[in-house]
C-alpha positions in Angstrom: 0.3 -0.1 -0.2 2.8 2.4 0.7 4.3 2.1 -2.7 7.6 0.8 -3.3 6.4 -3.0 -5.1 7.6 -4.3 -8.7 6.9 -3.0 -11.3 6.3 0.5 -10.4 7.7 0.8 -7.4 8.2 4.4 -5.5 9.7 5.7 -1.8 6.8 6.0 0.8 5.3 8.9 1.2 6.6 8.5 4.5 9.6 8.5 3.4 9.7 11.0 1.2 8.0 13.6 4.0 11.3 12.7 5.8 13.2 14.1 3.4 11.1 17.3 2.7 13.7 19.5 4.5 16.8 18.1 2.8 14.6 18.2 -0.5 17.6 19.6 -2.9 19.9 17.5 -0.9 17.8 14.4 -2.2 17.5 16.0 -5.8 21.1 16.6 -6.2 22.3 13.0 -5.0 19.6 11.9 -7.4 20.9 14.0 -10.0 24.7 12.4 -9.5 23.3 9.2 -9.9 21.9 9.6 -12.5 25.0 11.2 -14.4 27.1 7.6 -13.7 24.5 6.5 -16.7 24.5 3.2 -14.7 23.2 0.6 -17.0 22.7 -2.2 -14.3 21.3 -1.0 -10.7 19.6 -2.8 -7.5 17.1 -0.6 -6.1 16.7 -1.0 -1.9 15.8 -4.2 -1.3 14.0 -4.8 -4.9 14.8 -6.7 -8.1 17.7 -5.8 -9.9 17.4 -4.0 -13.3 19.9 -6.1 -16.1 20.0 -3.1 -18.2 18.8 0.3 -18.9 19.3 1.0 -15.1 19.4 4.9 -15.6 15.5 4.6 -16.8 14.8 2.4 -13.8 16.5 5.3 -11.5 14.9 8.3 -13.4 11.5 6.3 -12.4 12.4 5.5 -8.9 13.5 9.0 -8.2 10.8 10.8 -10.2 9.5 11.7 -6.9 12.5 14.0 -5.9 13.5 15.3 -9.5 
């Protein structure tokens, strides 16, 4: 119900709210990770993505960007 479930998992709202006062830092960190242009990623406790990692990272952090 909180949202971190595949296939369109996202950061739970309570966690997003906990970063409210640091949103600039979170946005900068997300942009930094996207700049790495990863091909493969593993998001938290979820599944791993063997391809198209940058797009999946952008999707996962869309709330911060």
